[in-house]
C-alpha positions as CSV (number, residue, x, y, z in Angstrom):
1,X,31.5,27.7,-11.0
2,X,28.3,26.2,-12.2
3,X,25.9,23.4,-11.5
4,X,25.7,20.3,-13.7
5,X,22.0,19.9,-14.3
6,X,22.3,16.5,-16.1
7,X,23.7,15.0,-13.0
8,X,20.8,16.2,-10.9
9,X,18.3,14.9,-13.4
10,X,20.1,11.6,-13.6
11,X,20.1,11.3,-9.8
12,X,16.3,12.0,-9.6
13,X,15.6,9.4,-12.3
14,X,17.7,6.8,-10.4
15,X,15.9,7.6,-7.2
16,X,12.5,7.2,-8.9
17,X,13.5,3.9,-10.4
18,X,14.7,2.7,-6.9
19,X,11.4,3.8,-5.3
20,X,9.2,2.2,-8.0
21,X,11.2,-1.0,-7.7
22,X,10.7,-1.2,-3.9
23,X,7.0,-0.7,-4.5
24,X,6.8,-3.7,-6.8
25,X,8.9,-6.2,-4.8
26,X,7.6,-9.7,-4.6
27,X,5.0,-10.5,-2.0
28,X,5.8,-13.6,0.1
29,X,3.6,-16.7,-0.4
30,X,0.5,-16.5,1.8
31,X,0.4,-12.7,1.8
32,X,-1.0,-9.9,-0.3
33,X,-0.3,-6.2,-0.7
34,X,-2.8,-3.4,0.0
35,X,-2.5,0.3,-0.2
36,X,-3.9,2.2,2.8
37,X,-4.5,5.8,3.4
38,X,-6.9,8.6,2.9
39,X,-4.6,11.0,1.1
40,X,-1.2,9.5,0.8
41,X,-1.3,5.8,0.2
42,X,1.2,3.5,1.9
43,X,1.8,-0.2,0.8
44,X,1.4,-2.9,3.4
45,X,1.9,-6.7,3.0
46,X,-0.5,-8.7,5.1
47,X,-1.2,-12.4,5.6
48,X,-4.0,-13.9,3.7
49,X,-5.4,-15.3,7.0
50,X,-6.6,-11.7,7.8
51,X,-9.4,-12.2,5.2
52,X,-11.2,-14.5,7.7
53,X,-11.9,-11.7,10.1
54,X,-15.2,-9.8,9.9
55,X,-13.6,-6.5,10.8
56,X,-11.2,-6.8,7.8
57,X,-14.1,-7.9,5.6
58,X,-15.9,-4.6,6.6
59,X,-12.8,-2.7,5.3
60,X,-13.1,-4.6,2.1
61,X,-16.8,-3.7,1.8
62,X,-15.8,0.0,2.3
63,X,-13.2,-0.4,-0.4
64,X,-15.8,-1.9,-2.7
65,X,-18.2,1.0,-2.1
66,X,-15.5,3.6,-2.6
67,X,-13.6,2.2,-5.6
68,X,-15.6,-0.7,-7.0
69,X,-13.1,-2.7,-9.1
70,X,-11.2,0.4,-10.2
71,X,-8.6,0.9,-7.6
72,X,-6.4,4.0,-8.2
73,X,-3.1,2.3,-7.2
74,X,-3.7,-0.6,-9.5
75,X,-4.0,-2.9,-6.5
76,X,-6.4,-3.3,-3.6
77,X,-6.8,0.1,-1.9
78,X,-8.4,0.5,1.4
79,X,-10.0,3.9,2.2
80,X,-9.1,4.3,5.9
81,X,-6.4,6.1,7.9
82,X,-3.0,4.3,8.2
83,X,-3.3,4.5,12.0
84,X,-6.8,2.8,12.0
85,X,-5.5,0.1,9.7
86,X,-2.5,-0.6,11.9
87,X,-4.6,-0.7,15.0
88,X,-7.0,-3.2,13.3
89,X,-4.4,-5.5,11.9
90,X,-2.3,-5.5,15.1
91,X,-5.4,-6.4,17.2
92,X,-6.3,-9.2,14.7
93,X,-2.9,-10.7,14.6
94,X,-2.5,-10.7,18.4
95,X,-5.9,-12.5,19.0
């Protein structure tokens, strides 16, 4: 009785491909993707209209100070907690 290592490796590679594909899915027209988080970054798709709000513009200024134009995820990265981002975006979209 033994384990088949090639099957395990193959399964991990398939899983990695599936996760990377989900990270690069198309963003709907009128939206853009951002990565949010202090340690672990999570991808969010938000409407472009959110750019009009001063509180979101403050987050963009923080991102500029933190990363400049060199975002570690290869896309817009916002350096705040996921919870703070969700609170902000939910309050903006409900107003």
